[in-house]
C-alpha positions as CSV (number, residue, x, y, z in Angstrom):
1,X,-3.4,321.5,262.1
2,X,-4.1,323.0,258.8
3,X,-3.9,319.3,257.0
4,X,-5.9,317.9,260.0
5,X,-8.7,320.1,259.3
6,X,-8.6,319.8,255.8
7,X,-9.2,316.2,256.3
8,X,-11.8,316.7,258.5
9,X,-13.7,318.5,256.4
10,X,-13.4,315.8,253.3
11,X,-14.9,313.1,255.2
12,X,-18.1,311.7,255.0
13,X,-21.2,314.0,255.8
14,X,-19.1,317.1,254.9
15,X,-19.9,320.5,252.7
16,X,-17.1,322.0,251.2
17,X,-17.3,323.8,247.7
18,X,-15.3,326.7,247.7
19,X,-17.7,329.3,248.3
20,X,-19.6,327.6,251.7
21,X,-17.5,325.7,254.0
22,X,-19.4,324.1,256.9
23,X,-18.5,320.8,259.2
24,X,-21.9,319.0,260.4
25,X,-20.0,315.9,261.4
26,X,-18.0,316.3,264.4
27,X,-17.3,312.7,265.2
28,X,-13.7,312.6,263.0
29,X,-12.0,314.9,265.4
30,X,-9.6,311.9,265.6
31,X,-8.4,313.2,261.9
32,X,-6.6,316.1,263.6
33,X,-4.5,314.1,266.2
34,X,-3.7,311.2,263.9
35,X,-2.6,313.5,260.9
36,X,1.0,314.9,259.6
37,X,1.4,318.5,260.8
38,X,1.3,321.0,257.6
39,X,1.9,324.4,257.8
40,X,-0.6,326.7,256.0
41,X,1.8,328.5,253.4
42,X,3.6,325.3,252.9
43,X,0.4,323.8,250.5
44,X,2.4,324.6,247.0
45,X,-0.1,322.6,244.7
46,X,-3.5,320.3,244.7
47,X,-2.7,317.4,243.2
48,X,-5.4,314.8,241.4
49,X,-3.8,311.2,240.0
50,X,-5.7,308.5,239.4
51,X,-5.2,304.8,239.9
52,X,-7.1,301.7,238.2
53,X,-7.3,298.6,238.5
54,X,-9.1,295.8,236.6
55,X,-11.2,293.3,238.6
56,X,-11.8,290.2,237.0
57,X,-14.8,288.3,237.7
58,X,-16.0,284.5,236.8
59,X,-19.6,285.4,235.5
60,X,-19.6,288.7,234.7
61,X,-17.5,290.9,232.5
62,X,-14.5,292.6,234.0
63,X,-14.8,295.9,235.1
64,X,-12.3,298.8,235.9
65,X,-12.4,300.8,239.1
66,X,-10.5,304.3,239.0
67,X,-9.5,305.8,242.3
68,X,-9.1,309.4,242.3
69,X,-6.5,310.4,245.3
70,X,-6.1,314.2,246.1
71,X,-2.9,315.3,247.5
72,X,-1.3,318.0,248.7
73,X,2.3,319.2,247.9
74,X,4.5,321.4,249.9
75,X,7.7,322.7,248.8
76,X,9.9,320.1,249.1
77,X,7.8,318.0,246.9
78,X,6.2,316.0,250.2
79,X,2.7,314.8,249.3
80,X,0.1,314.1,251.8
81,X,-3.1,312.7,251.1
82,X,-6.3,314.5,251.7
83,X,-8.9,312.3,250.2
84,X,-9.3,309.0,247.8
85,X,-12.7,308.6,246.1
86,X,-13.7,305.7,244.3
87,X,-15.8,306.0,240.8
88,X,-16.4,309.8,241.6
89,X,-14.0,311.8,239.3
90,X,-16.5,314.9,239.6
91,X,-16.5,315.1,243.3
92,X,-12.8,314.7,243.4
93,X,-12.2,317.7,241.0
94,X,-15.2,319.5,243.0
95,X,-12.7,318.8,246.4
96,X,-9.3,319.7,244.6
97,X,-10.4,322.8,243.4
98,X,-12.4,324.3,247.0
99,X,-9.0,323.1,248.6
100,X,-7.0,325.4,245.9
101,X,-9.3,328.4,246.5
102,X,-8.9,327.8,250.5
103,X,-5.0,327.5,250.9
104,X,-4.6,329.6,247.8
105,X,-2.3,327.5,246.0
106,X,-1.6,325.9,242.4
107,X,-4.2,322.9,241.0
108,X,-3.1,320.1,238.6
109,X,-5.2,317.8,237.5
110,X,-3.3,314.4,236.0
111,X,-6.2,312.6,234.6
112,X,-7.1,315.0,232.1
113,X,-4.7,314.3,228.4
114,X,-2.9,316.6,228.5
115,X,-2.7,317.6,232.2
116,X,-4.3,320.5,233.4
117,X,-2.5,323.1,235.5
118,X,-4.1,326.1,236.9
119,X,-3.5,328.9,239.7
120,X,-5.7,329.7,242.1
121,X,-6.9,332.7,240.4
122,X,-8.0,330.5,237.0
123,X,-10.4,328.0,238.8
124,X,-13.2,330.7,238.7
125,X,-12.6,331.1,234.7
126,X,-15.1,330.2,232.4
127,X,-14.9,328.2,229.0
128,X,-15.1,330.6,227.2
129,X,-12.6,333.2,229.1
130,X,-10.3,330.0,229.2
131,X,-10.2,329.5,225.5
132,X,-9.8,333.4,225.3
133,X,-7.0,334.1,227.7
134,X,-4.8,331.1,226.2
135,X,-5.7,331.4,222.5
136,X,-6.5,328.0,222.0
137,X,-7.8,327.3,218.6
138,X,-11.3,326.7,218.8
139,X,-12.8,322.8,218.0
140,X,-13.8,322.6,214.1
141,X,-17.3,322.5,213.1
142,X,-17.6,318.6,211.3
143,X,-21.0,318.1,210.3
144,X,-21.6,314.7,210.1
145,X,-23.5,312.7,207.3
146,X,-26.8,312.2,208.8
147,X,-27.8,315.0,211.5
148,X,-29.7,313.8,214.7
149,X,-30.9,316.9,215.8
150,X,-32.6,320.1,214.9
151,X,-30.5,323.5,215.1
152,X,-32.5,326.6,214.5
153,X,-30.5,329.7,214.6
154,X,-32.1,333.0,216.4
155,X,-30.8,336.1,217.0
156,X,-28.2,336.0,219.6
157,X,-29.0,332.7,220.7
158,X,-28.9,329.0,219.7
159,X,-32.2,326.5,220.2
160,X,-31.2,322.9,219.7
161,X,-33.9,320.0,219.8
162,X,-33.0,316.2,220.1
163,X,-35.9,314.2,219.2
164,X,-36.9,310.8,221.0
165,X,-34.3,308.3,221.0
166,X,-34.5,305.0,220.3
167,X,-32.3,303.6,222.8
168,X,-34.1,300.0,223.1
169,X,-32.7,296.7,222.7
170,X,-35.6,295.7,220.4
171,X,-34.7,291.8,219.7
172,X,-34.3,291.4,223.2
173,X,-37.8,292.1,224.6
174,X,-39.1,290.8,221.4
175,X,-37.8,287.4,221.6
176,X,-38.9,287.2,225.5
177,X,-42.1,288.2,224.7
178,X,-42.7,285.5,221.6
179,X,-41.9,283.2,224.7
180,X,-44.2,284.3,226.9
181,X,-46.8,284.6,224.1
182,X,-46.0,280.7,223.4
183,X,-46.2,279.9,227.2
184,X,-49.6,281.8,227.4
185,X,-50.9,280.0,224.0
186,X,-50.3,276.5,225.4
187,X,-51.4,277.2,228.5
188,X,-54.7,278.5,227.7
189,X,-55.6,275.8,224.7
190,X,-54.9,272.8,227.6
191,X,-57.0,274.9,230.2
192,X,-60.1,275.8,227.7
193,X,-61.7,273.0,225.7
194,X,-64.3,272.7,223.6
195,X,-65.4,275.6,221.4
196,X,-63.4,278.2,222.3
197,X,-60.0,276.6,221.4
198,X,-59.7,277.8,218.1
199,X,-60.8,281.0,218.3
200,X,-58.6,281.8,221.2
201,X,-55.3,280.5,219.0
202,X,-56.6,282.9,216.1
203,X,-56.9,285.6,219.0
204,X,-53.4,285.2,220.6
205,X,-52.0,284.9,216.8
206,X,-53.7,288.3,215.4
207,X,-52.7,290.1,218.3
208,X,-49.1,288.9,218.1
209,X,-47.7,290.9,215.7
210,X,-49.0,294.3,216.6
211,X,-48.6,294.0,220.6
212,X,-44.9,293.0,220.2
213,X,-43.5,295.9,219.0
214,X,-45.9,298.0,221.0
215,X,-44.1,296.5,224.3
216,X,-40.5,296.8,222.7
217,X,-40.7,300.1,222.3
218,X,-42.0,300.9,225.5
219,X,-39.1,301.1,227.3
220,X,-38.2,304.0,229.3
221,X,-34.9,304.7,227.8
222,X,-37.0,305.5,224.5
223,X,-38.5,308.3,225.8
224,X,-35.5,310.8,226.2
225,X,-36.1,313.4,224.6
226,X,-33.3,316.5,225.1
227,X,-34.0,320.4,224.1
228,X,-31.2,322.9,224.5
229,X,-31.2,326.7,224.8
230,X,-27.9,328.8,224.6
231,X,-27.8,332.3,225.1
232,X,-25.7,335.7,226.1
233,X,-26.3,334.5,229.1
234,X,-26.9,330.9,230.2
235,X,-26.8,327.6,228.7
236,X,-30.3,326.1,229.4
237,X,-30.8,322.2,229.5
238,X,-34.6,319.9,229.6
239,X,-34.0,316.0,229.7
240,X,-36.8,313.1,230.7
241,X,-34.0,311.5,232.2
242,X,-31.8,314.4,233.6
243,X,-34.1,316.7,234.4
244,X,-34.0,320.3,234.0
245,X,-30.6,322.5,234.5
246,X,-29.3,326.4,233.6
247,X,-26.0,327.1,233.9
248,X,-24.8,331.2,233.5
249,X,-21.9,331.6,230.9
250,X,-19.8,333.2,233.6
251,X,-20.0,329.6,235.6
252,X,-19.8,327.2,232.7
253,X,-16.3,325.7,233.4
254,X,-16.6,322.7,230.8
255,X,-18.2,320.9,228.4
256,X,-16.5,317.0,228.2
257,X,-17.4,314.1,226.6
258,X,-18.0,311.3,228.9
259,X,-17.0,308.2,227.0
260,X,-18.9,305.1,228.4
261,X,-16.9,302.6,226.0
262,X,-13.8,303.9,227.9
263,X,-15.3,303.2,231.7
264,X,-18.7,301.3,231.9
265,X,-19.2,302.6,236.2
266,X,-20.0,305.7,234.7
267,X,-23.5,304.8,233.8
268,X,-25.6,306.0,236.7
269,X,-28.7,304.5,235.0
270,X,-30.0,301.3,233.8
271,X,-30.7,303.2,230.3
272,X,-27.7,304.7,230.0
273,X,-26.6,301.0,229.1
274,X,-28.1,302.0,225.7
275,X,-26.1,304.6,225.1
276,X,-24.3,304.6,221.4
277,X,-21.3,306.3,222.9
278,X,-21.7,308.5,225.9
279,X,-23.4,312.0,226.7
280,X,-22.0,315.4,227.2
281,X,-22.1,316.8,230.3
282,X,-21.9,320.9,231.1
283,X,-20.2,321.4,234.3
284,X,-19.9,324.5,236.6
285,X,-19.4,324.7,240.3
286,X,-22.6,323.8,241.4
287,X,-24.6,321.7,239.1
288,X,-24.0,319.3,236.0
289,X,-26.6,318.9,232.7
290,X,-26.0,315.9,230.8
291,X,-27.5,315.3,227.8
292,X,-26.5,314.1,224.1
293,X,-27.3,310.3,225.4
294,X,-29.1,309.3,222.4
295,X,-26.5,310.7,219.8
296,X,-23.5,308.8,218.1
297,X,-20.3,309.9,218.0
298,X,-20.0,312.1,215.1
299,X,-23.4,314.0,216.2
300,X,-21.8,314.5,220.0
301,X,-18.7,315.8,218.4
302,X,-20.3,318.0,216.0
303,X,-22.6,319.3,218.8
304,X,-19.8,319.9,221.0
305,X,-18.0,321.9,218.8
306,X,-21.1,324.0,217.8
307,X,-21.7,324.8,221.7
308,X,-17.9,325.7,222.2
309,X,-17.8,328.1,219.4
310,X,-20.6,329.7,220.2
311,X,-20.0,330.2,224.2
312,X,-16.6,331.7,222.7
313,X,-17.8,334.2,220.7
314,X,-20.9,335.2,223.2
315,X,-17.9,336.0,225.4
316,X,-16.0,337.5,223.3
317,X,-19.1,339.8,222.6
318,X,-19.8,340.5,226.1
319,X,-16.5,341.3,227.3
320,X,-15.6,343.8,224.3
321,X,-19.2,345.2,225.3
322,X,-17.9,345.7,229.0
323,X,-14.7,346.9,228.0
324,X,-16.2,349.4,225.9
325,X,-18.9,350.5,227.9
326,X,-18.1,354.3,229.1
327,X,-18.1,355.4,232.7
328,X,-21.2,357.3,233.9
329,X,-20.2,361.2,234.7
330,X,-19.8,362.5,237.7
331,X,-22.9,365.4,238.1
332,X,-22.2,368.8,239.2
333,X,-23.0,368.4,242.7
334,X,-20.5,365.4,243.1
C-alpha cells in the first residue's frame, strides 16, 4: 500500500519535496492496484543508481543518455523501483531525499564518487555542518596564474564580481557576416547603376571592418555578468543568464562543479555551448543557483575552494556562538 502511494506521488504533476507532500493528479490511482505491496517498516534504504547509454547518430555527434533510478530497498535486499528519470539528476536526488524523509530510511547515492551515504537525520545538514561533523579536509586554495574574477574581502563577508564573459564563437559569425556582406555588395552593385556604383562599393567596404566585429560580439552569451555575496547568513548570486537567488547557509546542501565535458545533455541554454568547462551549482532543497560559466577550469576550482573554506569558517563561528551563548536568567517572579 505504501509503495503504491509513493509511486502515485512521484508520477507527473506531483509535488513531493519532503516539506510539503500534496497530490494534485488522481488519474494514476492504478499504481495502487498493480504495485507490489511493501510495508512501511520494511524500507531500509532509498538508493539511486545510474544507467548510461550511448546513442549514435549518423549526421550528429554521439550523445550519452543518463537514466537515474530511485529504488526502495527492504531488509531482505529486494529492490522496488520508485521512479526512473531520464537526464534529470537533481530531480532524482530530490525525490530520493523526500522519500527518505517520508519513510525514515537511509539515503544512498551511488552516482557520486565516492558514493554518498546518509541517515535520514543527516539529510538536512548544510555543507558547512557536514564538513565539521565528518572532519573532512578543506579544499586547497590554489590560485590560478590569471585570476578571471575580482574578490573583495569584507568584514564577515566576501564579495565576488565576475566580469562580462566573452563566450562568443568569434570566427563563425565573422565568416557568416563576410558572406552576407559580399552577397549584399554584389547584389547592390548589380541593381544600382550609373554614378552610384563606385561610392556604394567604397561605403560597404569601409563599413565592414567596423560592423563585423560589433555583430560578432553582440551574441547574448557575451553579456553574461555575475556577482556573488557570501555572508554569515546566506549566499546571494546574481546572474544575467540564471537570475537572482539567495540561499541561507543552513540550507545550502552542496556546491558542485557540473562539467559539461562529461555530459553534453546538461546544457539547458543555447549560450551554454560556449562555456569553457561548465558552471558551479549551489544547491538547496528549494533552489539551485548557477554561476561561473565564463571561467576556465582553474578559476572554477579556485572559486569553489574559496567558497567552501569561507562557508565552513562561517558555520564554525555560528555554531560556536550558539554553544557559548548564555541562557536567559529567570526572573524573581517565575
